[in-house]
mmCIF file of the N, C-alpha and C atoms, coordinates in Angstrom:
data_MODEL
# 
_entry.id   MODEL 
# 
loop_
_atom_site.group_PDB 
_atom_site.id 
_atom_site.type_symbol 
_atom_site.label_atom_id 
_atom_site.label_alt_id 
_atom_site.label_comp_id 
_atom_site.label_asym_id 
_atom_site.label_entity_id 
_atom_site.label_seq_id 
_atom_site.pdbx_PDB_ins_code 
_atom_site.Cartn_x 
_atom_site.Cartn_y 
_atom_site.Cartn_z 
_atom_site.occupancy 
_atom_site.B_iso_or_equiv 
_atom_site.pdbx_formal_charge 
_atom_site.auth_seq_id 
_atom_site.auth_comp_id 
_atom_site.auth_asym_id 
_atom_site.auth_atom_id 
_atom_site.pdbx_PDB_model_num 
ATOM 1   N N  . MET A 1 1  ? 5.148  3.561   -13.203 1.00 0.00 ? 1  MET A N  1 
ATOM 2   C CA . MET A 1 1  ? 5.900  3.763   -11.992 1.00 0.00 ? 1  MET A CA 1 
ATOM 3   C C  . MET A 1 1  ? 6.604  2.475   -11.574 1.00 0.00 ? 1  MET A C  1 
ATOM 4   N N  . LEU A 1 2  ? 5.904  1.357   -11.690 1.00 0.00 ? 2  LEU A N  1 
ATOM 5   C CA . LEU A 1 2  ? 6.510  0.061   -11.394 1.00 0.00 ? 2  LEU A CA 1 
ATOM 6   C C  . LEU A 1 2  ? 6.675  -0.726  -12.682 1.00 0.00 ? 2  LEU A C  1 
ATOM 7   N N  . PRO A 1 3  ? 7.758  -1.473  -12.803 1.00 0.00 ? 3  PRO A N  1 
ATOM 8   C CA . PRO A 1 3  ? 7.945  -2.301  -13.998 1.00 0.00 ? 3  PRO A CA 1 
ATOM 9   C C  . PRO A 1 3  ? 6.830  -3.346  -14.120 1.00 0.00 ? 3  PRO A C  1 
ATOM 10  N N  . LEU A 1 4  ? 6.552  -3.751  -15.329 1.00 0.00 ? 4  LEU A N  1 
ATOM 11  C CA . LEU A 1 4  ? 5.478  -4.693  -15.597 1.00 0.00 ? 4  LEU A CA 1 
ATOM 12  C C  . LEU A 1 4  ? 5.642  -6.002  -14.836 1.00 0.00 ? 4  LEU A C  1 
ATOM 13  N N  . HIS A 1 5  ? 6.865  -6.507  -14.719 1.00 0.00 ? 5  HIS A N  1 
ATOM 14  C CA . HIS A 1 5  ? 7.068  -7.772  -14.011 1.00 0.00 ? 5  HIS A CA 1 
ATOM 15  C C  . HIS A 1 5  ? 6.733  -7.642  -12.526 1.00 0.00 ? 5  HIS A C  1 
ATOM 16  N N  . VAL A 1 6  ? 6.952  -6.462  -11.959 1.00 0.00 ? 6  VAL A N  1 
ATOM 17  C CA . VAL A 1 6  ? 6.600  -6.238  -10.553 1.00 0.00 ? 6  VAL A CA 1 
ATOM 18  C C  . VAL A 1 6  ? 5.083  -6.189  -10.400 1.00 0.00 ? 6  VAL A C  1 
ATOM 19  N N  . LEU A 1 7  ? 4.405  -5.517  -11.317 1.00 0.00 ? 7  LEU A N  1 
ATOM 20  C CA . LEU A 1 7  ? 2.943  -5.473  -11.282 1.00 0.00 ? 7  LEU A CA 1 
ATOM 21  C C  . LEU A 1 7  ? 2.343  -6.867  -11.448 1.00 0.00 ? 7  LEU A C  1 
ATOM 22  N N  . ASP A 1 8  ? 2.919  -7.663  -12.313 1.00 0.00 ? 8  ASP A N  1 
ATOM 23  C CA . ASP A 1 8  ? 2.464  -9.047  -12.489 1.00 0.00 ? 8  ASP A CA 1 
ATOM 24  C C  . ASP A 1 8  ? 2.624  -9.832  -11.194 1.00 0.00 ? 8  ASP A C  1 
ATOM 25  N N  . TRP A 1 9  ? 3.768  -9.676  -10.548 1.00 0.00 ? 9  TRP A N  1 
ATOM 26  C CA . TRP A 1 9  ? 4.020  -10.384 -9.292  1.00 0.00 ? 9  TRP A CA 1 
ATOM 27  C C  . TRP A 1 9  ? 3.037  -9.927  -8.224  1.00 0.00 ? 9  TRP A C  1 
ATOM 28  N N  . LEU A 1 10 ? 2.845  -8.613  -8.086  1.00 0.00 ? 10 LEU A N  1 
ATOM 29  C CA . LEU A 1 10 ? 1.923  -8.082  -7.083  1.00 0.00 ? 10 LEU A CA 1 
ATOM 30  C C  . LEU A 1 10 ? 0.495  -8.561  -7.313  1.00 0.00 ? 10 LEU A C  1 
ATOM 31  N N  . SER A 1 11 ? 0.078  -8.616  -8.558  1.00 0.00 ? 11 SER A N  1 
ATOM 32  C CA . SER A 1 11 ? -1.299 -9.009  -8.851  1.00 0.00 ? 11 SER A CA 1 
ATOM 33  C C  . SER A 1 11 ? -1.568 -10.474 -8.517  1.00 0.00 ? 11 SER A C  1 
ATOM 34  N N  . ALA A 1 12 ? -0.526 -11.253 -8.359  1.00 0.00 ? 12 ALA A N  1 
ATOM 35  C CA . ALA A 1 12 ? -0.693 -12.659 -7.970  1.00 0.00 ? 12 ALA A CA 1 
ATOM 36  C C  . ALA A 1 12 ? -1.037 -12.801 -6.490  1.00 0.00 ? 12 ALA A C  1 
ATOM 37  N N  . TYR A 1 13 ? -0.837 -11.728 -5.723  1.00 0.00 ? 13 TYR A N  1 
ATOM 38  C CA . TYR A 1 13 ? -1.126 -11.729 -4.294  1.00 0.00 ? 13 TYR A CA 1 
ATOM 39  C C  . TYR A 1 13 ? -2.262 -10.743 -4.039  1.00 0.00 ? 13 TYR A C  1 
ATOM 40  N N  . ARG A 1 14 ? -3.479 -11.263 -4.053  1.00 0.00 ? 14 ARG A N  1 
ATOM 41  C CA . ARG A 1 14 ? -4.676 -10.423 -4.009  1.00 0.00 ? 14 ARG A CA 1 
ATOM 42  C C  . ARG A 1 14 ? -4.693 -9.454  -2.823  1.00 0.00 ? 14 ARG A C  1 
ATOM 43  N N  . GLU A 1 15 ? -4.361 -9.912  -1.626  1.00 0.00 ? 15 GLU A N  1 
ATOM 44  C CA . GLU A 1 15 ? -4.404 -9.046  -0.449  1.00 0.00 ? 15 GLU A CA 1 
ATOM 45  C C  . GLU A 1 15 ? -3.365 -7.926  -0.547  1.00 0.00 ? 15 GLU A C  1 
ATOM 46  N N  . LEU A 1 16 ? -2.177 -8.256  -0.978  1.00 0.00 ? 16 LEU A N  1 
ATOM 47  C CA . LEU A 1 16 ? -1.130 -7.245  -1.139  1.00 0.00 ? 16 LEU A CA 1 
ATOM 48  C C  . LEU A 1 16 ? -1.509 -6.236  -2.219  1.00 0.00 ? 16 LEU A C  1 
ATOM 49  N N  . TRP A 1 17 ? -2.032 -6.742  -3.332  1.00 0.00 ? 17 TRP A N  1 
ATOM 50  C CA . TRP A 1 17 ? -2.439 -5.878  -4.445  1.00 0.00 ? 17 TRP A CA 1 
ATOM 51  C C  . TRP A 1 17 ? -3.531 -4.907  -4.001  1.00 0.00 ? 17 TRP A C  1 
ATOM 52  N N  . SER A 1 18 ? -4.548 -5.403  -3.308  1.00 0.00 ? 18 SER A N  1 
ATOM 53  C CA . SER A 1 18 ? -5.638 -4.532  -2.877  1.00 0.00 ? 18 SER A CA 1 
ATOM 54  C C  . SER A 1 18 ? -5.149 -3.524  -1.839  1.00 0.00 ? 18 SER A C  1 
ATOM 55  N N  . SER A 1 19 ? -4.245 -3.937  -0.952  1.00 0.00 ? 19 SER A N  1 
ATOM 56  C CA . SER A 1 19 ? -3.682 -2.999  0.016   1.00 0.00 ? 19 SER A CA 1 
ATOM 57  C C  . SER A 1 19 ? -2.934 -1.878  -0.687  1.00 0.00 ? 19 SER A C  1 
ATOM 58  N N  . LEU A 1 20 ? -2.162 -2.218  -1.696  1.00 0.00 ? 20 LEU A N  1 
ATOM 59  C CA . LEU A 1 20 ? -1.426 -1.211  -2.455  1.00 0.00 ? 20 LEU A CA 1 
ATOM 60  C C  . LEU A 1 20 ? -2.385 -0.233  -3.133  1.00 0.00 ? 20 LEU A C  1 
ATOM 61  N N  . ILE A 1 21 ? -3.437 -0.747  -3.731  1.00 0.00 ? 21 ILE A N  1 
ATOM 62  C CA . ILE A 1 21 ? -4.411 0.119   -4.399  1.00 0.00 ? 21 ILE A CA 1 
ATOM 63  C C  . ILE A 1 21 ? -5.056 1.059   -3.387  1.00 0.00 ? 21 ILE A C  1 
ATOM 64  N N  . PHE A 1 22 ? -5.453 0.537   -2.223  1.00 0.00 ? 22 PHE A N  1 
ATOM 65  C CA . PHE A 1 22 ? -6.043 1.388   -1.192  1.00 0.00 ? 22 PHE A CA 1 
ATOM 66  C C  . PHE A 1 22 ? -5.075 2.483   -0.744  1.00 0.00 ? 22 PHE A C  1 
ATOM 67  N N  . VAL A 1 23 ? -3.805 2.146   -0.583  1.00 0.00 ? 23 VAL A N  1 
ATOM 68  C CA . VAL A 1 23 ? -2.812 3.143   -0.183  1.00 0.00 ? 23 VAL A CA 1 
ATOM 69  C C  . VAL A 1 23 ? -2.660 4.199   -1.274  1.00 0.00 ? 23 VAL A C  1 
ATOM 70  N N  . LEU A 1 24 ? -2.621 3.779   -2.519  1.00 0.00 ? 24 LEU A N  1 
ATOM 71  C CA . LEU A 1 24 ? -2.435 4.720   -3.623  1.00 0.00 ? 24 LEU A CA 1 
ATOM 72  C C  . LEU A 1 24 ? -3.582 5.717   -3.742  1.00 0.00 ? 24 LEU A C  1 
ATOM 73  N N  . VAL A 1 25 ? -4.790 5.303   -3.355  1.00 0.00 ? 25 VAL A N  1 
ATOM 74  C CA . VAL A 1 25 ? -5.933 6.219   -3.428  1.00 0.00 ? 25 VAL A CA 1 
ATOM 75  C C  . VAL A 1 25 ? -6.193 6.918   -2.096  1.00 0.00 ? 25 VAL A C  1 
ATOM 76  N N  . GLY A 1 26 ? -5.316 6.704   -1.103  1.00 0.00 ? 26 GLY A N  1 
ATOM 77  C CA . GLY A 1 26 ? -5.416 7.408   0.159   1.00 0.00 ? 26 GLY A CA 1 
ATOM 78  C C  . GLY A 1 26 ? -6.385 6.820   1.161   1.00 0.00 ? 26 GLY A C  1 
ATOM 79  N N  . GLN A 1 27 ? -6.825 5.597   0.952   1.00 0.00 ? 27 GLN A N  1 
ATOM 80  C CA . GLN A 1 27 ? -7.750 4.923   1.866   1.00 0.00 ? 27 GLN A CA 1 
ATOM 81  C C  . GLN A 1 27 ? -6.965 4.004   2.809   1.00 0.00 ? 27 GLN A C  1 
ATOM 82  N N  . TYR A 1 28 ? -6.159 4.621   3.670   1.00 0.00 ? 28 TYR A N  1 
ATOM 83  C CA . TYR A 1 28 ? -5.252 3.868   4.530   1.00 0.00 ? 28 TYR A CA 1 
ATOM 84  C C  . TYR A 1 28 ? -5.962 2.933   5.497   1.00 0.00 ? 28 TYR A C  1 
ATOM 85  N N  . LEU A 1 29 ? -7.131 3.316   5.950   1.00 0.00 ? 29 LEU A N  1 
ATOM 86  C CA . LEU A 1 29 ? -7.853 2.488   6.923   1.00 0.00 ? 29 LEU A CA 1 
ATOM 87  C C  . LEU A 1 29 ? -8.319 1.159   6.315   1.00 0.00 ? 29 LEU A C  1 
ATOM 88  N N  . HIS A 1 30 ? -8.395 1.088   5.000   1.00 0.00 ? 30 HIS A N  1 
ATOM 89  C CA . HIS A 1 30 ? -8.814 -0.141  4.324   1.00 0.00 ? 30 HIS A CA 1 
ATOM 90  C C  . HIS A 1 30 ? -7.623 -0.945  3.800   1.00 0.00 ? 30 HIS A C  1 
ATOM 91  N N  . ALA A 1 31 ? -6.421 -0.441  4.028   1.00 0.00 ? 31 ALA A N  1 
ATOM 92  C CA . ALA A 1 31 ? -5.226 -1.040  3.431   1.00 0.00 ? 31 ALA A CA 1 
ATOM 93  C C  . ALA A 1 31 ? -4.505 -2.021  4.342   1.00 0.00 ? 31 ALA A C  1 
ATOM 94  N N  . GLY A 1 32 ? -5.100 -2.368  5.466   1.00 0.00 ? 32 GLY A N  1 
ATOM 95  C CA . GLY A 1 32 ? -4.494 -3.359  6.355   1.00 0.00 ? 32 GLY A CA 1 
ATOM 96  C C  . GLY A 1 32 ? -3.166 -2.903  6.920   1.00 0.00 ? 32 GLY A C  1 
ATOM 97  N N  . VAL A 1 33 ? -2.239 -3.842  7.014   1.00 0.00 ? 33 VAL A N  1 
ATOM 98  C CA . VAL A 1 33 ? -0.928 -3.571  7.606   1.00 0.00 ? 33 VAL A CA 1 
ATOM 99  C C  . VAL A 1 33 ? -0.177 -2.509  6.812   1.00 0.00 ? 33 VAL A C  1 
ATOM 100 N N  . LEU A 1 34 ? -0.281 -2.542  5.515   1.00 0.00 ? 34 LEU A N  1 
ATOM 101 C CA . LEU A 1 34 ? 0.398  -1.543  4.695   1.00 0.00 ? 34 LEU A CA 1 
ATOM 102 C C  . LEU A 1 34 ? -0.125 -0.144  5.009   1.00 0.00 ? 34 LEU A C  1 
ATOM 103 N N  . GLY A 1 35 ? -1.421 -0.018  5.184   1.00 0.00 ? 35 GLY A N  1 
ATOM 104 C CA . GLY A 1 35 ? -2.009 1.262   5.558   1.00 0.00 ? 35 GLY A CA 1 
ATOM 105 C C  . GLY A 1 35 ? -1.545 1.729   6.925   1.00 0.00 ? 35 GLY A C  1 
ATOM 106 N N  . GLU A 1 36 ? -1.452 0.801   7.862   1.00 0.00 ? 36 GLU A N  1 
ATOM 107 C CA . GLU A 1 36 ? -0.959 1.143   9.202   1.00 0.00 ? 36 GLU A CA 1 
ATOM 108 C C  . GLU A 1 36 ? 0.472  1.656   9.136   1.00 0.00 ? 36 GLU A C  1 
ATOM 109 N N  . MET A 1 37 ? 1.283  1.034   8.292   1.00 0.00 ? 37 MET A N  1 
ATOM 110 C CA . MET A 1 37 ? 2.667  1.472   8.138   1.00 0.00 ? 37 MET A CA 1 
ATOM 111 C C  . MET A 1 37 ? 2.733  2.890   7.571   1.00 0.00 ? 37 MET A C  1 
ATOM 112 N N  . VAL A 1 38 ? 1.881  3.194   6.609   1.00 0.00 ? 38 VAL A N  1 
ATOM 113 C CA . VAL A 1 38 ? 1.870  4.532   6.020   1.00 0.00 ? 38 VAL A CA 1 
ATOM 114 C C  . VAL A 1 38 ? 1.427  5.559   7.059   1.00 0.00 ? 38 VAL A C  1 
ATOM 115 N N  . ILE A 1 39 ? 0.403  5.226   7.829   1.00 0.00 ? 39 ILE A N  1 
ATOM 116 C CA . ILE A 1 39 ? -0.081 6.140   8.868   1.00 0.00 ? 39 ILE A CA 1 
ATOM 117 C C  . ILE A 1 39 ? 1.021  6.402   9.890   1.00 0.00 ? 39 ILE A C  1 
ATOM 118 N N  . GLN A 1 40 ? 1.708  5.352   10.331  1.00 0.00 ? 40 GLN A N  1 
ATOM 119 C CA . GLN A 1 40 ? 2.792  5.521   11.303  1.00 0.00 ? 40 GLN A CA 1 
ATOM 120 C C  . GLN A 1 40 ? 3.942  6.342   10.721  1.00 0.00 ? 40 GLN A C  1 
ATOM 121 N N  . ALA A 1 41 ? 4.247  6.133   9.453   1.00 0.00 ? 41 ALA A N  1 
ATOM 122 C CA . ALA A 1 41 ? 5.318  6.894   8.809   1.00 0.00 ? 41 ALA A CA 1 
ATOM 123 C C  . ALA A 1 41 ? 4.944  8.367   8.719   1.00 0.00 ? 41 ALA A C  1 
ATOM 124 N N  . GLU A 1 42 ? 3.683  8.652   8.397   1.00 0.00 ? 42 GLU A N  1 
ATOM 125 C CA . GLU A 1 42 ? 3.239  10.046  8.334   1.00 0.00 ? 42 GLU A CA 1 
ATOM 126 C C  . GLU A 1 42 ? 3.314  10.697  9.716   1.00 0.00 ? 42 GLU A C  1 
ATOM 127 N N  . GLN A 1 43 ? 2.898  9.971   10.738  1.00 0.00 ? 43 GLN A N  1 
ATOM 128 C CA . GLN A 1 43 ? 2.950  10.509  12.104  1.00 0.00 ? 43 GLN A CA 1 
ATOM 129 C C  . GLN A 1 43 ? 4.385  10.776  12.523  1.00 0.00 ? 43 GLN A C  1 
ATOM 130 N N  . ALA A 1 44 ? 5.278  9.867   12.184  1.00 0.00 ? 44 ALA A N  1 
ATOM 131 C CA . ALA A 1 44 ? 6.685  10.041  12.544  1.00 0.00 ? 44 ALA A CA 1 
ATOM 132 C C  . ALA A 1 44 ? 7.315  11.211  11.787  1.00 0.00 ? 44 ALA A C  1 
ATOM 133 N N  . SER A 1 45 ? 6.860  11.470  10.586  1.00 0.00 ? 45 SER A N  1 
ATOM 134 C CA . SER A 1 45 ? 7.477  12.537  9.791   1.00 0.00 ? 45 SER A CA 1 
ATOM 135 C C  . SER A 1 45 ? 7.090  13.923  10.295  1.00 0.00 ? 45 SER A C  1 
ATOM 136 N N  . VAL A 1 46 ? 5.977  14.037  11.010  1.00 0.00 ? 46 VAL A N  1 
ATOM 137 C CA . VAL A 1 46 ? 5.574  15.356  11.494  1.00 0.00 ? 46 VAL A CA 1 
ATOM 138 C C  . VAL A 1 46 ? 6.048  15.632  12.915  1.00 0.00 ? 46 VAL A C  1 
ATOM 139 N N  . THR A 1 47 ? 6.613  14.608  13.565  1.00 0.00 ? 47 THR A N  1 
ATOM 140 C CA . THR A 1 47 ? 7.108  14.825  14.937  1.00 0.00 ? 47 THR A CA 1 
ATOM 141 C C  . THR A 1 47 ? 8.537  15.298  14.941  1.00 0.00 ? 47 THR A C  1 
# 
């Protein structure tokens, strides 16, 4: 889904990488700011 160079770059940033993994598995509450953004986007899409 993402090019290898992007995955390499993301993996260099542990907090960002773990947030992305949490979002991908649907654990938004553990994904920090990225999870909050996804939750807000979902709420906005149903209103």
